[in-house]
C-alpha angles and dihedrals in degrees: 000000000000113000124204116227131183124189111236103205119196090239090061093063113097121226111276092018128126119300121253088238090060093047090049089059089069105078138154089244092054095049091044092057092054094045090048091055097045095043096047119126089237090070092058097219098310096260121190113270108017141122088247092058088050089055090052090051091054090048093052094044090053090052090052089052091049090052089055095243118150127243120242117245088349097306142083090212140073116196118237111200114217131186117212105207128220124188109250129221100245103073114139140150128195125187119202123194128209088260089062094249112142128207121195115210123221119232114245093010098055105011142010125192119236122237090249094057124124129239093244148102122234134172134192150111116312117239122193106221101181108230092349092240129141108187111151090171086069094039091248128120125160089189096056112122097000130100116221098164109137091003138109115248127210119203138182119243116252127007140290113287090353090158091064116085093214094056114105085227095049113147087233092061095053094217111198088221092073095054121106092237093055094044091053091047090049091051092050091048088057093051101259117153099200139024133211125183128199130192108249106253087204089067104032141022091205103092100164111134114248105170105157119341096243112194090225090061099041129043090200092072123074116252091242095051091106130145122250132207134193106262093221091061099039094108094056095084144101133194109288126182142160116229129205140218101294095052088048089056090048095050100038101026091242142008088250091059091054090046091052091054091052090048091051093051092049097044095048096034088225134111121256102190120167144163112260124222094250142080126208140208106208120189121174121181128201135158126206138209118201119235132164140225126182139233110215113224140179135168138218106201114221128218093259114103134207137045092291097060118134126252136200120200120212112190146173131168116243099190128090137184103281126218126349109243125231094017113168115252113275095024125111111260102172120103097209094184097207095162094025093079120320085087095057092043090052090050092050090050090050089057088053091049092048095050089052088061095056115104093207124056117231120241095250126055119242126216116201117203135184105195125214123210101023090137090053093056109294093300094161099044093042089052090050097051090045091051106019122193092211125030113281090210089062095044104109098188145341122227114201126196116194124157103351104154111075148058127038111016096223101041136085133173119215112186118209107064094123095036097046110015092170090060092045091053089058092050091048092050095047091047088070086078093051108034105219120158095241123213120195132208138167121256091243089063096043099088124226124329140125096284090071099077088050092053089051086059090053092253114144115237144188119208117202111204138156096200141258124293141181091276094058108131090352129120086245093073091108134166094243090064094061117107098224093187091056092043089053092052092047089053091049092051090048090049093050089049095049092043090053092048093045092054098042140075094233111137107190122203126214103240100182119038098176105128119189 
């Protein structure tokens, strides 16, 4: 593998910049050792929660200690509460027509609860809301002109004209608006109390409800293949199910009638929401067991004193997606996650190591964080912003490192130019010492990672990233495929950027707060 090297001559270092001793602490050998540990088969893909992830947390905390960085509030850990969810035994759905006739649905055959469902019973009129999308930026809103407050909504899977590449909801564009999570959130934002999803009969003739593949409903799934949720957000839910062919016939009169509605929406490009002639009693039942993961944290106190001192947060998620279920014997089943995100974790740790080599403390304090549960939905970073270890109002910026070890050897993407131009200017200036071909992007186009919860708190961010690849979330994301020379340079650029910010009076402002 060809490795890109640049000579960092002493004369290239600007006054007040990082010391050569600190920069020399960031080496290919050092990042390789961390990636090798985190991406080892013995850690079984670092799932959240898992004993293997706990081992990683201890490893990273010990590294922080070795670098001489201080704990926060007496600890190198922040607890992340997680609820492991089991399907309960009181799931039932009843449909009632205007004639008073009731139809009781059978679980698994007629309906299946989703993993994000609530442990609750609701009742109300059923409102068909098309695809369940509210996207004014694309001049499309299934909720326009219809009141769903206190009612149960029914939505089609997918998005309008998703099979067409030029549609804003094209399956190729992966619009967040078409995801189950966003549709449920949209329904709740409009006051709905329950949510039902149907497979679009315009796209598929297989209308069997799938919902979540609960082990108690399917022998083909392991007993421990259960969903998890962040404990701090567990209350923000409502009953959510997928219904099958017979309920569709009951509610629409026929599958063809439902199909015709979908066809009309697609052909006109306009919503066709309407109240259906049925009410429903929707009861979903789940039980939870509480488990915990841990963020790993350390601080480098700056020279500023007092309660109003500034902070920078440097973060990377250290979890991955675990083991692939139902893998044939003899095939690899471990998602090692070398690039995603052992690479970013290694880079973050190199920044910590480099700062420990500086003789002079920067003005601002720096908080280093290895987040758990990013792959589960930003569990670690959401926990942090909900219960911060340092004041959010004094957090000047957050620098996120996620997947920084692959693709073109001379290129790097740093998202945030349009959202935080003051931060981008620092990256661009410091890159003169490194020589990457920098690409810029706005946070709203950067996809999901741990900078997002910080943006939601109006904290400016930079997101260092070298791009997706064919090994993303595959068992083939292995340590030997990392370009350790490139990873080293990405870490050095991030270090230069954070060092400059930590020793400056720059106060960036988040210019664009639209979060996908």
